[in-house]
MIDO-644254 format. One line per 3 residues: their letters; for each residue x, y, z of C-alpha. Coordinates in pm, whole numbers, plus 50000, padded with zeros to 5 digits. Each point is the difference from the previous one (the first is absolute). Layout:
a> X/Y/Z; ...;
END
This chain:
mtq> 65019/76785/86385; 49865/50205/49716; 50242/50051/49708;
rpt> 49951/50352/49823; 50098/50012/49636; 50271/50250/50085;
dnp> 50182/49770/50237; 50323/49796/49909; 49909/49639/50048;
lqe> 50366/49916/49988; 50146/50170/50302; 50224/49695/50056;
tvp> 50166/49796/49723; 50159/49659/49986; 50384/50019/49987;
mpg> 50171/49949/49675; 50170/49651/49979; 50365/50044/50059;
sat> 50184/50181/49723; 50147/49782/49729; 50360/50007/49917;
spt> 50123/50170/49690; 49893/49772/49684; 50367/49999/49878;
ats> 50094/49791/50316; 49762/49714/49905; 50114/49684/49836;
awa> 49744/50028/49734; 50138/50353/49892; 50344/49850/49938;
elq> 49849/49733/49817; 49808/50217/49760; 50301/50212/49949;
dma> 50168/49677/49846; 49702/49925/49811; 49958/50326/49843;
hat> 50347/49985/49837; 49910/49651/49875; 49651/50047/49872;
ara> 49962/50377/49913; 50041/49922/49630; 49823/49663/49990;
avv> 49739/50013/49742; 49641/49985/50138; 49883/49820/49677;
ehf> 50224/49716/50091; 49826/49917/50312; 49683/49985/49816;
had> 50173/49745/49769; 50111/49804/50287; 49659/50031/50203;
sqr> 49678/49954/49792; 49801/50090/50317; 50188/50322/50082;
aer> 49732/50223/49911; 49755/49810/50238; 50252/49955/50296;
ysl> 50113/50367/49984; 49632/50131/50016; 49790/50092/50321;
rcd> 49640/50057/49990; 49769/50191/50281; 49656/50013/49886;
ell> 49977/50186/49681; 50363/50137/50006; 50270/49768/49831;
ldy> 50376/50070/50023; 50218/49830/49747; 50354/50067/50089;
skn> 50147/49729/49772; 50183/50269/49777; 50249/50092/50284;
rid> 50384/49924/50013; 49949/49733/50282; 50000/49616/50027;
dav> 49904/49775/50296; 50320/50052/50172; 50001/50378/49985;
lsa> 49616/50002/50112; 50100/49754/50298; 50278/50241/50116;
llr> 49770/50294/49977; 49761/49838/50203; 50271/49899/50262;
lar> 50097/50387/50010; 49630/50087/50079; 50012/49737/50303;
ema> 50351/50096/50125; 49862/50355/49999; 49708/49887/50203;
lpd> 49727/50096/49754; 49731/49771/50124; 50031/50126/50333;
kir> 49988/50369/49878; 49684/49928/49803; 49827/49881/50301;
alf> 50126/50302/50190; 49857/50233/49748; 49657/49864/50028;
vga> 49998/49973/50409; 50094/50377/50011; 50354/49964/50089;
avn> 50196/50356/49984; 50158/49915/49647; 50029/50389/49965;
tte> 50293/49995/50239; 50114/50374/49970; 49653/50103/50089;
krp> 49927/49704/50236; 49662/49923/49845; 49840/49737/49811;
alh> 49890/50017/49635; 49651/49853/50021; 49855/50120/49681;
mal> 49872/49626/49932; 49774/50041/50322; 49802/50253/49757;
rgs> 49901/49705/49795; 49943/49742/50286; 50343/49811/50012;
atl> 50152/50101/50316; 50045/49730/50259; 50034/50177/50326;
pae> 49923/49861/50359; 49614/50001/50050; 49952/50300/50189;
qqh> 50228/50218/49823; 49839/49868/49662; 49666/50086/50120;
lln> 50098/50354/50067; 50177/50026/49666; 49693/49864/49814;
sai> 49760/50240/50179; 50212/50300/49906; 50056/49901/49631;
dsq> 49629/49895/49964; 49885/50333/50120; 50217/50170/49742;
hek> 49867/49755/49714; 49651/50052/50103; 50040/50386/49972;
tri> 50151/49967/49656; 49702/49782/49884; 49736/50238/50133;
vse> 50184/50317/49855; 50094/49837/49673; 49626/49879/49946;
qir> 49877/50320/50111; 50201/50192/49728; 49935/49718/49714;
tgq> 49612/50032/50062; 49995/50361/50009; 49894/50036/50349;
wrg> 50313/50180/50110; 49947/50365/49896; 50201/50319/49972;
ltg> 49915/50341/50139; 49785/50089/49744; 49805/49669/50017;
kai> 50142/49830/49678; 50129/49647/50000; 50372/49936/49955;
tdv> 50120/49941/49632; 50382/50034/50051; 50242/49886/50288;
ini> 50329/50135/50063; 50260/49793/50171; 50267/50227/50115;
gig> 50313/49812/50123; 50345/49905/49922; 50197/49656/50007;
gsd> 49791/49717/50131; 49711/50223/50035; 49981/50076/49663;
lgp> 50172/49712/49811; 49814/49715/50123; 49643/50115/49968;
kmv> 50079/50156/49658; 50153/49704/49856; 49701/49782/50135;
cta> 49737/50229/49882; 50177/50009/49628; 50036/49642/50004;
lre> 49640/49928/50086; 49823/50233/49808; 49797/49741/49854;
fah> 49808/50013/50327; 49995/50383/50037; 49670/50195/50086;
pvi> 49828/50118/49691; 49998/50368/50106; 50254/50059/50290;
rch> 50343/50092/49875; 50309/49957/50230; 50301/50221/49957;
fva> 50333/49987/50171; 50225/50304/50083; 50361/49903/50146;
nvd> 50251/50251/49851; 50039/50336/50120; 50028/50141/49657;
gae> 49718/50252/50001; 49957/49981/49624; 49836/49652/50062;
iqr> 49745/50081/50263; 49906/50317/49831; 49935/49833/49663;
mlr> 49784/49725/50188; 49811/50257/50196; 49893/50189/49701;
rld> 49824/49688/49879; 49794/49952/50334; 49700/50165/50154;
pet> 50048/50047/50357; 49646/49952/50090; 50028/49615/49899;
tlv> 50373/49947/50116; 50102/49806/50290; 50360/50037/50136;
iia> 50176/49698/50178; 50320/50135/50176; 50193/49669/50044;
sks> 50303/50055/50198; 50131/49777/50316; 50177/50276/50154;
ftt> 49761/50277/49879; 50311/50206/50003; 50145/49907/49643;
het> 50079/50335/49827; 49903/49898/49661; 49650/49861/50106;
rln> 49948/50313/50225; 50079/50245/49730; 49787/49830/49753;
aet> 49713/49977/50249; 50023/50398/50071; 49977/50054/49617;
tld> 49673/49806/50005; 49867/50201/50310; 50083/50309/49797;
wfr> 49809/49872/49706; 49689/49905/50210; 50002/50360/50186;
ekl> 50031/50170/49672; 49745/49805/49812; 49732/49950/50277;
gid> 50083/50304/50225; 50046/49807/50316; 50242/50049/50270;
apq> 50087/49663/50125; 49941/49721/49734; 50221/49760/50182;
sss> 49728/49982/50256; 49720/49905/49754; 49883/49676/49821;
hfi> 50239/50077/49722; 50321/49884/50217; 50104/49675/50156;
avt> 50321/49932/50161; 50173/49665/50037; 50301/50002/50240;
ens> 50171/49851/50314; 50016/50342/50135; 49646/50100/50076;
rea> 50087/50280/50233; 50176/50175/49683; 49695/49931/49783;
laf> 49774/50153/50272; 50227/50324/50007; 49990/50035/49627;
gid> 49609/50011/50046; 49877/49652/49879; 49698/49904/50160;
pqr> 50069/49715/50259; 49717/49770/49838; 50192/50036/49661;
ifq> 50338/49885/50140; 50108/49652/49902; 50268/49819/50240;
lwd> 50315/49852/49910; 50265/49838/50234; 50370/50026/50037;
wig> 50028/49613/49908; 49904/50084/49652; 50260/50115/49764;
gry> 49905/50242/49729; 50091/49766/49718; 49789/49731/50160;
slw> 49709/50245/50072; 49745/49940/49703; 49835/49707/50201;
ssi> 49915/50272/50275; 49749/50309/49993; 50261/50128/49763;
gls> 49807/49779/49738; 49684/50202/50060; 50056/50138/49638;
iai> 50026/49644/49905; 49660/49917/50157; 49833/50286/49844;
aig> 50144/49921/49662; 49915/49640/49971; 49782/49949/50281;
ydn> 50043/49851/50360; 49899/49627/49912; 50294/50042/49718;
frq> 50221/50150/50274; 49942/49706/50229; 50074/49766/49713;
lla> 50341/50193/49957; 50076/49949/50372; 49874/49620/49960;
gak> 50244/49929/49702; 50294/50132/50218; 49888/49792/50300;
rmd> 50015/49683/49761; 50368/50104/49924; 50084/50039/50354;
ehf> 49859/49672/50074; 50245/49847/49747; 50279/50186/50104;
lya> 49956/49906/50390; 49924/49622/49930; 50161/49881/49680;
ple> 50317/49844/50017; 50297/50207/49880; 50049/49795/49678;
qnm> 49646/50041/49907; 49966/50373/50131; 49947/50236/49711;
pvi> 50131/50319/50193; 50291/49816/50131; 50107/49860/49650;
lal> 49960/50346/49862; 50210/50130/50269; 50288/49752/49954;
lgi> 49989/50029/49639; 50072/50378/50066; 50263/49915/50253;
wyr> 50169/49769/49733; 50029/50276/49741; 50068/50301/50225;
nfl> 50281/49846/50220; 50148/49708/49796; 49948/50099/49631;
kae> 50042/50370/50070; 49691/50122/49839; 49906/50350/50133;
tha> 49664/50037/49848; 49664/49816/49961; 49744/50083/49730;
vip> 49612/49934/50034; 49804/49980/49700; 49645/49981/50033;
yce> 49806/49912/49689; 49694/50205/50100; 49984/50389/49957;
rlg> 49779/50024/50311; 50315/49897/50235; 50210/50290/49854;
hfi> 49994/50130/50366; 50109/49681/50130; 50359/50021/49925;
tyl> 50013/50343/50188; 49820/49847/50288; 50274/49710/50013;
qql> 50279/50262/49974; 49885/50130/50338; 49921/49662/50144;
dme> 50335/49854/49909; 50261/50274/49982; 49865/50199/50317;
ssg> 50017/49671/50185; 50333/49852/49876; 50202/50319/49959;
ksv> 50224/49939/50314; 50359/49982/50060; 49979/49904/50355;
saa> 49882/49671/50168; 49691/49972/50209; 50243/50036/50290;
gda> 50159/50328/49864; 50316/49859/49883; 50138/50095/49655;
idy> 49968/49721/49742; 50248/49898/49731; 49768/49826/49765;
ptg> 49731/50156/49750; 49655/50049/50097; 49708/50138/49813;
tiv> 49916/49981/49614; 49928/50280/49798; 49620/49911/49885;
wgq> 49886/50167/49681; 49784/49914/49674; 49728/50090/49786;
tgt> 49674/49831/49866; 50035/49754/49704; 50002/50028/49706;
ngq> 50138/50348/50023; 50317/49907/50180; 50084/49770/49688;
htf> 50057/50330/49816; 50182/50171/50265; 50226/49812/50263;
lql> 49973/49631/49896; 50266/50046/49742; 50256/50066/50272;
ihq> 49886/49682/50203; 50011/49786/49677; 50342/50123/49856;
gsh> 50149/50229/50250; 50298/49895/50260; 49781/50021/50304;
lip> 49837/49706/50178; 49654/50108/50065; 49735/49738/50121;
vdf> 49648/50067/49915; 49655/49951/50146; 49743/49951/49727;
igf> 49640/50030/50141; 49708/49911/49780; 49639/49911/50024;
ied> 49832/49687/49811; 49655/50182/49980; 49934/50368/49960;
sls> 49637/50096/49950; 50074/50374/49922; 50211/49884/49703;
tpr> 49895/49819/49681; 50110/49638/49917; 50202/50142/49704;
hhq> 50206/50255/50207; 50033/49789/50329; 50132/49713/49776;
alm> 50264/50213/49849; 50106/50159/50340; 50037/49669/50186;
thl> 50196/49852/49701; 50242/50305/50020; 50052/49913/50362;
laq> 50083/49635/49933; 50208/50092/49686; 50216/50249/50223;
saa> 50075/49752/50291; 50078/49729/49719; 50241/50224/49830;
lmv> 50187/50122/50265; 50063/49641/50107; 50101/49842/49677;
gtt> 50135/50301/49809; 50122/49927/49627; 50148/49709/49847;
gal> 50154/49919/49657; 50233/50214/49790; 49912/50383/50050;
psy> 50167/50338/49986; 50149/50079/50339; 49771/50297/50035;
rhq> 49692/49773/49985; 50134/49764/50233; 49806/49946/50319;
pgn> 50200/49806/50277; 49668/49877/50193; 50021/49861/50325;
rps> 49832/50293/50149; 49794/49905/50308; 49616/50048/50049;
ntl> 49722/49904/50207; 49651/50004/49880; 49705/50080/50204;
liq> 49690/49876/49833; 49670/50104/50166; 49657/49872/49887;
klt> 49847/50348/49996; 50038/50340/50148; 49769/50008/50302;
pfn> 50008/50161/50328; 50074/49670/50159; 50257/49921/49770;
lgm> 50169/50333/50016; 50020/49992/50393; 50179/49668/49944;
lia> 50247/50157/49757; 50077/50288/50219; 50041/49771/50323;
lye> 50218/49797/49810; 50259/50275/49928; 49974/50134/50353;
hkv> 50095/49640/50159; 50266/49982/49724; 50144/50312/50114;
ysq> 49987/49892/50387; 50169/49684/49898; 50287/50174/49839;
gvi> 50040/50204/50308; 50016/49719/50250; 50271/49843/49772;
wni> 50177/50331/49963; 49962/50063/50388; 49874/50349/49952;
nsf> 49691/50170/50134; 49743/50017/49724; 49768/50239/50180;
dqw> 50167/50313/50062; 50116/50266/49747; 50221/50250/50173;
gve> 50168/50067/49673; 49702/50228/49886; 50026/50230/50298;
lgk> 50314/50221/49964; 49872/50156/49671; 49672/50080/50174;
via> 50167/50168/50317; 50206/50219/49763; 49704/50093/49782;
gql> 49804/50080/50333; 50280/50232/50119; 50010/50181/49667;
lad> 49650/50063/49994; 49951/50140/50341; 50287/50237/49952;
rad> 50227/50009/49688; 50212/50279/50124; 50081/49848/50330;
nsa> 50070/49666/49884; 50179/50069/49670; 50348/50061/50177;
ald> 49993/49639/50121; 49971/49868/49662; 50301/49868/49772;
pst> 50118/50254/49738; 49807/49854/49710; 49661/49968/50162;
rrl> 50038/50337/50144; 50065/50148/49643; 49706/49817/49838;
lgl> 49776/50101/50273; 50088/50378/49926; 49935/49927/49619;
isg> 49659/49856/50102; 49916/50277/50233; 50120/50292/49778;
sds> 50280/50107/50257; 50304/49886/49785; 50003/50102/49645;
END
């Protein structure tokens, strides 16, 4: 049987293991509630006084990534109860189910096999062969096209080489590639520049196009459905630009346009040459798609070999997640700490502060990964739940955050756990700057924990006991960035299992899209069905209500 790249190799999926009970029905949950009352105000510094090895015992390493979670409001008893909760919620079974292609996306009855894109799936032999064949064909296409563009072999209509690449997408089709290209700019091509357009705000795309030359510009339309309104509108604007500047009727059929989509039929109808359509599959969620052909812009920016290193780093974290015992499992430990703060110590938000300016987009990327996955109020079985799920993720790069929001974390009334992320080496910086940067990271995490002591005016008092994790990485390489991204992917999945929710659908984003589509199709016919407030505002925007 010949497997064509456009075929779906996962027509049949492994059934999901039996749905777990509500986490609130487990014995560990009740035990943790009792512990929360008893230990909520216990000073973390006292744990260090009682245990000189706490920093070593509460640290995990995976290759060049070190997690120090010793500054958290936990002790051995709390950690043991959290691990029991994970086992009572069948987390080990659900981890294995993820990798064997079980239908973990229960509402859409499909697997979530983004790990297969980096070689980590463990399907039955025949199915694995078909899956690998489909993936390899698209990776090979990414290699060929990215190398042609990077070496100047890919030419525009007037025979000029490509100097600028516009990636048009939104959500996962934009956030992941943009984050990676920005983070790994050390490895960027010396001539080719990558630009990212997501927002439908026309001022931004017009500003960008004014600075580019259509003769040397390539457009990648990255859209899983190829029907997303924002992406289609921005694509139409670029088509108008090419028509005006180059005097051609159908620029989308030229070498200036590439599509990455699951919906090849729609891309063909749009006019994209079939040889320039890259394939996605329904088992790749948008927020997990940077590992797929959606990463074409990454391969162009940093080179295909570095793109493969990104995948290799993620695969290394996959292996750690799949095989490490729960108590030594970095994503699981991060997930359990998040559960502890969200459900038992009532923290509603979580701050992420990378001490590396190149990771500025990483926070936005995590917001989609975490909040789109965990923003659910029904269980995986569709039942209403009566316990909090999901955490508000936010942050900024350090040291900027020290002069904006860290004041609230230090002295405010909110409990806000923090992830500090730093790199031991940075070849783009100078020793003086990098030493100062990392010193600030360590100082902030220490200050949050210890607070102030001695006789001070009340307004200078810092209570301390504010929890944080420190993720210390040797240096920012494609491999290590891949590990870091996959670490958070698996953390989010682990929390979803414990909360007994489906981490892979996002029905909450659909209603607004439907209403917007109706209004754009025919404002007059649809306005009568709107609520009075929206109807009046629509009139003000359209000029029909003064």
